[in-house]
C-alpha positions as CSV (number, residue, x, y, z in Angstrom):
1,M,28.4,6.1,-12.1
2,S,28.0,9.5,-10.6
3,D,27.8,10.2,-7.0
4,S,26.8,13.1,-4.9
5,S,30.1,14.8,-5.3
6,S,29.5,15.1,-9.1
7,P,28.4,18.6,-10.1
8,R,25.5,16.9,-12.2
9,A,24.5,14.3,-9.5
10,A,22.3,16.8,-7.5
11,V,20.8,20.3,-7.8
12,A,21.5,20.6,-4.1
13,T,25.0,19.6,-3.2
14,R,25.5,22.2,-0.4
15,E,22.9,23.1,2.3
16,S,22.5,26.6,1.0
17,E,21.7,25.4,-2.5
18,G,19.2,22.9,-1.2
19,A,17.5,25.6,0.9
20,A,17.2,27.9,-2.2
21,L,15.8,25.0,-4.2
22,L,13.2,24.0,-1.6
23,R,12.3,27.6,-0.9
24,S,11.5,28.2,-4.6
25,L,9.5,25.1,-4.9
26,T,7.6,25.5,-1.7
27,P,4.7,27.8,-3.0
28,L,4.2,25.4,-6.0
29,L,4.3,22.2,-3.9
30,T,2.0,23.7,-1.2
31,E,-0.7,24.0,-3.7
32,W,0.0,20.9,-5.8
33,L,0.9,18.2,-3.1
34,P,-2.4,18.1,-1.2
35,R,-4.4,17.7,-4.4
36,Q,-2.7,14.3,-5.2
37,R,-4.6,11.1,-4.5
38,W,-1.7,9.6,-2.7
39,F,-1.2,12.6,-0.2
40,A,-1.9,11.2,3.2
41,G,-2.4,14.5,5.1
42,K,-5.8,15.7,3.6
43,G,-7.7,17.9,5.8
44,R,-4.7,19.6,7.4
45,P,-3.0,22.6,5.7
46,V,0.7,22.2,4.7
47,S,2.8,24.9,6.6
48,G,6.1,24.2,4.9
49,F,8.6,21.5,3.9
50,A,12.0,20.0,5.0
51,L,14.4,18.7,2.4
52,V,15.6,15.2,2.9
53,S,17.5,14.8,-0.5
54,A,17.4,16.3,-3.9
55,T,19.0,14.3,-6.8
56,E,19.3,15.1,-10.5
57,L,18.6,12.0,-12.6
58,L,18.9,14.1,-15.8
59,P,20.3,17.7,-15.8
60,C,17.6,20.4,-14.9
61,T,19.4,23.6,-15.9
62,G,21.4,24.9,-19.0
63,S,19.6,22.7,-21.5
64,A,16.4,22.7,-23.6
65,A,16.1,18.9,-22.9
66,P,13.8,17.8,-20.1
67,G,15.4,17.4,-16.7
68,L,14.5,15.0,-14.1
69,L,14.7,15.9,-10.4
70,H,14.2,13.4,-7.6
71,L,13.1,14.9,-4.3
72,L,12.4,13.5,-0.8
73,V,10.6,16.1,1.2
74,R,8.9,16.2,4.6
75,A,5.6,18.0,4.6
76,R,4.9,20.0,7.8
77,Q,1.3,19.9,9.0
78,P,-0.3,21.0,12.2
79,G,-2.2,18.6,14.1
80,G,-6.1,18.4,14.1
81,P,-8.4,19.7,16.8
82,G,-7.5,18.2,20.2
83,Q,-4.1,17.0,19.0
84,T,-1.8,17.4,22.0
85,H,1.5,15.8,20.6
86,P,3.6,16.9,17.7
87,V,2.4,15.3,14.4
88,P,5.4,13.5,12.7
89,A,6.1,15.1,9.3
90,D,5.4,12.7,6.5
91,C,8.1,12.1,4.0
92,Y,7.1,12.1,0.3
93,Q,8.9,11.0,-2.9
94,L,8.5,13.4,-5.8
95,L,9.6,13.1,-9.3
96,L,9.7,16.5,-11.1
97,G,10.2,17.1,-14.7
98,V,11.8,20.4,-15.7
99,R,11.5,22.0,-19.1
100,P,11.6,25.5,-20.6
101,A,7.9,25.0,-21.5
102,L,5.5,22.1,-21.6
103,P,4.4,20.6,-24.9
104,P,0.5,20.4,-25.2
105,P,0.3,16.6,-24.3
106,L,1.9,17.3,-20.9
107,A,-0.2,20.4,-20.0
108,G,-2.2,18.5,-17.5
109,S,0.9,17.6,-15.6
110,L,1.9,21.1,-14.7
111,I,3.1,21.9,-11.2
112,G,4.2,25.5,-11.8
113,H,6.9,28.0,-12.5
114,P,9.5,28.8,-9.8
115,A,9.7,32.5,-9.2
116,D,13.4,32.3,-8.0
117,G,16.0,29.8,-7.1
118,P,18.0,27.5,-9.3
119,L,15.0,26.6,-11.4
120,R,13.8,30.2,-12.0
121,G,12.3,30.5,-15.5
122,R,11.8,26.8,-15.9
123,T,8.4,24.7,-16.0
124,V,8.1,22.1,-13.4
125,Y,5.7,19.2,-13.8
126,E,4.9,15.7,-12.7
127,A,7.6,13.5,-14.5
128,L,5.8,10.2,-14.6
129,H,3.5,11.5,-17.3
130,D,6.5,12.3,-19.6
131,P,7.5,9.1,-21.5
132,R,11.1,10.4,-21.9
133,L,11.5,10.8,-18.2
134,A,9.6,7.7,-17.1
135,A,12.1,5.8,-19.4
136,V,14.9,7.0,-17.4
137,L,13.8,5.2,-14.3
138,L,13.8,1.9,-16.1
139,E,17.3,2.6,-17.5
140,R,18.6,3.3,-14.0
141,L,17.1,0.0,-12.7
142,R,18.7,-1.8,-15.7
143,S,22.1,-0.5,-14.7
144,P,22.4,-1.0,-10.9
145,G,24.5,1.6,-8.9
146,R,24.4,4.5,-6.7
147,L,23.5,8.1,-7.6
148,G,24.0,10.3,-4.6
149,P,21.7,9.0,-1.8
150,L,19.8,6.7,-4.3
151,L,20.8,3.2,-4.8
152,F,19.5,1.1,-7.7
153,Q,19.5,-2.6,-7.5
154,R,18.6,-5.6,-9.8
155,E,17.8,-9.1,-8.8
156,R,20.6,-11.4,-10.0
157,G,19.9,-13.3,-13.2
158,T,17.0,-10.8,-14.2
159,I,17.0,-9.5,-17.7
160,I,15.3,-6.3,-18.3
161,P,15.1,-5.3,-22.1
162,P,15.9,-1.7,-23.0
163,G,13.4,0.6,-24.7
164,L,10.3,-0.7,-23.2
165,P,7.6,2.0,-23.8
166,P,6.3,3.5,-20.4
167,R,2.5,3.8,-19.5
168,P,1.5,5.4,-16.3
169,L,-1.5,3.9,-14.6
170,S,-4.1,6.2,-13.1
171,V,-5.9,3.8,-10.5
172,E,-3.5,4.1,-7.7
173,Q,-4.4,6.0,-4.5
174,S,-1.4,5.6,-2.1
175,N,1.2,5.0,-4.7
176,S,2.0,5.5,-8.4
177,S,2.7,2.9,-11.0
178,V,4.2,2.8,-14.5
179,V,3.8,-0.2,-16.9
180,Y,6.8,-0.7,-19.3
181,G,5.8,-2.5,-22.6
182,D,3.4,-4.8,-20.7
183,R,6.5,-6.7,-19.4
184,F,7.1,-4.9,-16.2
185,I,5.3,-2.7,-13.7
186,L,7.2,-0.2,-11.5
187,K,5.5,0.7,-8.3
188,L,6.7,4.1,-6.7
189,F,6.0,4.5,-3.1
190,R,4.9,8.1,-2.5
191,R,4.9,8.3,1.3
192,V,8.0,6.6,2.5
193,S,9.8,6.0,5.7
194,P,13.0,4.2,7.0
195,G,12.8,0.4,6.8
196,V,12.4,-2.1,4.0
197,N,8.9,-1.9,2.6
198,P,7.1,-5.2,2.9
199,D,6.1,-4.9,-0.7
200,L,9.8,-5.6,-1.6
201,E,10.7,-7.7,1.4
202,L,7.9,-10.4,1.2
203,P,7.7,-11.0,-2.6
204,L,11.5,-11.2,-2.7
205,A,11.6,-13.7,0.2
206,L,8.7,-15.6,-1.5
207,A,10.4,-15.7,-4.9
208,R,13.8,-16.7,-3.5
209,A,12.0,-19.6,-1.6
210,G,10.6,-20.8,-4.9
211,S,7.0,-19.5,-4.7
212,D,5.3,-18.8,-8.0
213,R,2.3,-17.2,-6.4
214,V,3.9,-13.7,-6.6
215,P,5.5,-11.6,-9.3
216,A,9.1,-11.8,-8.3
217,P,10.8,-8.4,-7.9
218,A,13.2,-7.7,-10.8
219,A,14.7,-4.6,-9.6
220,W,14.2,-1.9,-6.9
221,F,15.7,1.3,-5.6
222,E,16.1,3.0,-2.2
223,A,17.3,6.0,-0.5
224,R,20.0,6.3,2.1
225,P,20.0,10.0,3.0
226,G,22.7,9.3,5.6
227,R,22.0,12.6,7.6
228,R,19.4,13.9,10.0
229,A,16.9,16.1,7.9
230,E,15.0,18.8,9.5
231,G,11.6,17.5,10.7
232,G,12.6,13.9,11.1
233,G,15.7,11.6,11.4
234,E,16.5,9.3,8.7
235,G,19.9,8.0,9.8
236,D,21.4,5.2,7.8
237,E,18.3,2.9,7.5
238,P,17.2,2.7,3.9
239,M,13.9,3.9,2.6
240,T,12.4,1.8,-0.1
241,L,11.3,3.9,-3.1
242,G,10.2,1.7,-5.9
243,V,9.9,-2.0,-7.0
244,L,9.9,-3.3,-10.5
245,Q,8.0,-6.6,-11.0
246,P,6.7,-8.6,-14.0
247,F,3.4,-7.2,-15.3
248,L,0.6,-9.8,-15.5
249,P,-1.5,-9.0,-18.7
250,G,-4.6,-10.9,-19.3
251,T,-5.4,-11.3,-15.5
252,V,-8.5,-10.1,-13.6
253,D,-8.6,-9.2,-10.0
254,G,-10.8,-11.3,-7.7
255,W,-13.1,-8.3,-6.9
256,Q,-14.2,-7.9,-10.6
257,L,-14.5,-11.7,-10.9
258,A,-16.8,-11.8,-7.9
259,L,-19.0,-9.0,-9.1
260,R,-19.3,-10.8,-12.5
261,S,-20.3,-14.0,-10.7
262,L,-23.0,-12.2,-8.7
263,G,-24.3,-10.4,-11.8
264,S,-24.7,-13.7,-13.7
265,R,-25.8,-15.7,-10.6
266,G,-22.8,-17.9,-11.3
267,D,-20.9,-20.4,-9.2
268,F,-17.9,-19.0,-7.7
269,T,-17.0,-21.7,-5.3
270,G,-14.2,-23.2,-7.5
271,P,-12.3,-19.9,-7.7
272,A,-12.9,-19.3,-4.0
273,R,-11.5,-22.6,-3.0
274,A,-8.5,-22.2,-5.3
275,L,-7.8,-18.8,-3.7
276,G,-7.9,-20.3,-0.3
277,Q,-5.2,-22.9,-1.5
278,A,-3.2,-20.0,-2.9
279,I,-3.2,-18.0,0.3
280,A,-2.3,-21.1,2.3
281,E,0.7,-21.8,0.0
282,V,1.8,-18.1,0.4
283,H,1.5,-18.4,4.2
284,T,3.3,-21.7,4.4
285,T,6.2,-20.3,2.3
286,L,6.5,-17.2,4.3
287,A,6.6,-19.2,7.6
288,Q,9.5,-21.2,6.1
289,A,11.4,-18.2,4.8
290,L,11.0,-15.7,7.6
291,P,11.0,-16.0,11.5
292,E,7.8,-17.1,13.3
293,T,6.9,-16.1,16.9
294,A,4.3,-17.1,19.5
295,L,1.5,-14.9,20.7
296,R,0.8,-15.4,24.4
297,R,-1.0,-13.6,27.2
298,R,0.7,-10.3,26.9
299,Q,0.7,-10.1,23.1
300,L,-3.0,-11.2,22.9
301,E,-4.0,-8.6,25.5
302,F,-2.2,-6.0,23.4
303,I,-4.1,-7.1,20.3
304,A,-7.4,-7.0,22.1
305,S,-6.6,-3.6,23.5
306,G,-5.8,-2.2,20.1
307,M,-9.0,-3.5,18.6
308,N,-11.0,-2.0,21.5
309,E,-9.2,1.4,21.0
310,R,-10.0,1.4,17.3
311,L,-13.6,0.7,18.1
312,E,-13.9,3.5,20.5
313,A,-12.3,5.9,18.0
314,A,-14.6,4.7,15.3
315,A,-17.8,5.0,17.5
316,A,-16.8,8.5,18.5
317,A,-16.8,9.5,14.8
318,V,-19.8,7.3,13.6
319,P,-22.9,7.3,15.8
320,A,-24.4,4.3,14.0
321,L,-21.7,2.1,15.6
322,R,-22.4,3.2,19.2
323,P,-25.3,0.8,20.0
324,Y,-23.1,-2.2,19.2
325,R,-20.1,-1.2,21.2
326,G,-20.7,-3.5,24.1
327,Q,-21.2,-6.5,22.1
328,L,-18.1,-5.8,20.0
329,H,-16.0,-5.3,23.0
330,T,-17.0,-8.7,24.1
331,V,-15.7,-10.1,20.8
332,F,-12.4,-8.5,21.2
333,N,-12.1,-9.2,24.9
334,A,-12.6,-13.0,24.2
335,V,-9.2,-13.0,22.6
336,A,-7.5,-11.6,25.8
337,E,-9.5,-14.0,28.0
338,L,-8.1,-16.9,26.0
339,G,-4.6,-15.5,26.5
340,R,-5.2,-15.3,30.2
341,S,-6.3,-18.9,30.3
342,G,-3.1,-20.0,28.7
343,R,-3.9,-20.2,25.1
344,S,-1.5,-19.1,22.5
345,W,-1.2,-18.7,18.7
346,S,1.6,-18.7,16.3
347,A,2.4,-15.5,14.3
348,Q,4.3,-15.0,11.1
349,R,4.7,-12.6,8.4
350,I,1.5,-12.2,6.5
351,H,0.1,-10.0,3.6
352,G,-1.5,-7.6,6.0
353,D,-4.1,-5.9,3.7
354,L,-5.6,-8.8,1.9
355,H,-8.8,-8.5,-0.1
356,L,-10.1,-9.8,-3.4
357,G,-8.6,-6.8,-5.3
358,Q,-5.2,-8.1,-4.2
359,A,-5.5,-11.4,-6.0
360,L,-5.2,-11.8,-9.7
361,C,-6.6,-14.7,-11.8
362,A,-5.3,-15.7,-15.1
363,G,-7.9,-16.0,-17.8
364,D,-10.6,-18.6,-17.3
365,T,-8.3,-20.7,-15.0
366,D,-8.4,-20.8,-11.2
367,R,-4.7,-19.9,-10.9
368,W,-4.2,-17.0,-8.6
369,S,-1.3,-14.7,-8.1
370,I,-1.2,-12.4,-5.0
371,I,0.1,-8.8,-5.2
372,D,0.5,-5.7,-3.1
373,F,2.2,-6.9,0.0
374,E,2.7,-3.3,1.4
375,G,0.2,-3.7,4.1
376,E,-2.0,-0.8,5.2
377,P,0.0,2.3,4.0
378,A,-1.2,4.5,6.9
379,R,0.5,2.2,9.5
380,P,4.1,2.5,10.3
381,I,6.5,0.2,8.4
382,A,7.7,-1.3,11.8
383,E,4.1,-2.2,12.6
384,R,3.4,-3.7,9.1
385,R,6.5,-5.9,9.4
386,R,5.5,-7.3,12.7
387,P,4.5,-11.1,12.7
388,Q,0.7,-11.6,13.0
389,P,-1.7,-14.5,13.0
390,V,-2.6,-15.8,9.5
391,V,-6.3,-15.3,10.3
392,R,-6.0,-11.7,9.8
393,D,-5.4,-12.3,6.1
394,I,-8.2,-14.8,6.1
395,A,-10.6,-12.4,7.7
396,G,-9.7,-9.8,5.0
397,I,-10.9,-12.1,2.2
398,L,-14.0,-13.1,4.2
399,R,-15.0,-9.5,4.5
400,S,-14.3,-9.0,0.7
401,F,-16.9,-11.7,-0.1
402,D,-19.4,-10.0,2.1
403,Y,-18.6,-6.6,0.5
404,A,-19.1,-7.9,-3.0
405,A,-22.5,-9.5,-2.1
406,C,-23.8,-6.5,-0.3
407,Q,-22.8,-4.2,-3.1
408,H,-24.5,-6.4,-5.6
409,A,-27.8,-6.5,-3.6
410,R,-27.7,-2.7,-2.6
411,G,-31.4,-1.5,-3.1
412,S,-32.7,-4.9,-4.2
413,A,-34.5,-6.9,-1.5
414,A,-35.0,-9.6,-4.1
415,E,-31.3,-10.0,-4.6
416,A,-30.4,-9.8,-0.9
417,G,-31.1,-13.3,0.1
418,W,-29.4,-14.9,-2.9
419,A,-26.3,-12.6,-2.4
420,R,-26.0,-13.5,1.3
421,E,-26.1,-17.2,0.3
422,W,-23.4,-16.7,-2.4
423,A,-21.2,-15.0,0.2
424,E,-21.7,-17.8,2.7
425,K,-20.9,-20.5,0.1
426,N,-17.8,-18.8,-1.0
427,R,-16.6,-18.0,2.5
428,D,-16.8,-21.7,3.2
429,A,-15.2,-22.8,-0.1
430,Y,-12.3,-20.4,0.6
431,C,-11.7,-21.7,4.1
432,S,-11.9,-25.3,2.9
433,G,-9.4,-24.5,0.2
434,Y,-7.1,-23.1,2.8
435,A,-7.6,-26.1,5.0
436,D,-6.8,-28.5,2.1
437,A,-3.5,-26.8,1.4
438,S,-2.4,-25.9,4.9
439,G,-3.7,-28.8,7.1
440,S,-5.4,-26.2,9.4
441,D,-9.0,-25.0,9.0
442,P,-9.2,-21.3,9.9
443,R,-12.9,-21.8,11.0
444,D,-11.5,-23.9,14.0
445,E,-10.0,-20.6,15.3
446,D,-13.4,-19.0,15.5
447,V,-12.7,-16.6,18.4
448,L,-9.6,-15.1,16.8
449,L,-11.1,-15.1,13.4
450,R,-14.2,-13.4,14.5
451,A,-12.2,-10.7,16.3
452,Y,-10.1,-9.9,13.2
453,E,-13.2,-9.9,10.9
454,T,-15.0,-7.6,13.4
455,D,-11.9,-5.4,13.6
456,K,-11.8,-5.1,9.9
457,A,-15.6,-4.2,9.8
458,V,-15.0,-1.5,12.3
459,Y,-12.4,0.0,10.1
460,E,-14.7,-0.2,7.1
461,V,-17.5,1.6,8.9
462,L,-15.1,4.5,9.7
463,Y,-13.8,4.6,6.1
464,E,-17.2,4.6,4.5
465,A,-18.5,7.2,7.0
466,R,-15.7,9.4,5.8
467,H,-15.4,8.7,2.1
468,R,-18.6,7.0,0.8
469,P,-21.5,7.5,3.2
470,A,-23.8,5.8,0.7
471,W,-21.8,2.6,1.3
472,L,-22.1,2.8,5.1
473,A,-24.8,0.2,5.2
474,I,-22.5,-2.5,3.8
475,P,-20.1,-2.7,6.7
476,M,-22.9,-1.9,9.2
477,S,-24.7,-5.1,8.1
478,A,-21.5,-7.1,9.1
479,I,-21.4,-5.2,12.5
480,Q,-25.0,-6.3,13.2
481,R,-24.1,-10.0,12.4
482,L,-20.8,-10.0,14.2
483,A,-22.3,-8.3,17.3
484,D,-24.7,-11.2,17.7
485,V,-22.5,-13.0,20.3
């Protein structure tokens, strides 16, 4: 296995070479990176990059064959209006193909042509769209080992067949995925930071504890730059870069199933109850596999304070929210008041970004699998790995039922009443299923559950106002209901 001392292990083995490589790619990446769906810094110009690591997975110079370059770069961006503190530079994982010229099928993947540096005269493009290069990642995962700062690992006992044809998916927003032969799916995290990503940590813990509710990680890879890069310190803490898991063909996500049920005026309470049971099983196993803690006065005041701060920020950006601020603050402050009265709740590792789209159902059965344990990608990994009350996950699904019902009934007064009834029945069925499997009914924690559902609705208001203004009425209807305290 090559390492960073090998002449073929990295384009940039010395600081001067790394600087030359990055300098030659900067004009191309400055134009290309902000156009990617997974780029988190939209709305702020990119002023430059800092190189964290550069590793050749295939030689990029001196050959007509395609090369594969793995980059970790920090994108420097100025803060927005009113920003008084320096904005941390986000670190991005890039996989660049390098050829003398692109064949026509890859024309849409073009990034550009470096005018100087070690790749001068070559064509640089998005590597995941090239089957020959996407196959290299699978081969690396099949053969664990280290390549420069990259470490490839495989779960013991896992068999990954060779030669599985790659097929990139085009539906991701914060990450990228490649399906291999309908047997495995590789999720590549684009915006990365030090610390184990929950989307590796939690499914691995669940699988090792015997849970069959999640696709068990088969292999993964990480980076250990081992030095302080300009623009941010990585140190020795690993950065999770990608996870290979079994692909689940023939499954349909809960969001699509809910919309089908609404469209046909069907009964969805059976699947909703089964989903509640599945989530309860996941929570129970996580509580057994990973440490729990207790939330007391100080922690509950901190949670309520965060909810209030997010409300104020959202209200400042969305005028429609402002008339409800007082009532919503009351919802959040009730959590802090219970903490001051001596009430406490247990906290554990949870999914963190749970909605119907994160649950897959097999065929016509009510058998659910849960995916995408990454949490909210915009939040720091340390925050996403923090133990939290299970009702946060429960609130996410409750909001998802409401969303499906409101989307179905948009513009149709005749459908609104029936859709609202559909949502209420399935919310109850889901909570009943959770209670059956866990022995604890989330509806009994009405103060905390209402606060988390309200916090989620506030987030939705801000999101829709920014990205889909025509959908703003959906979360606003929940705000009106939740503010009725």
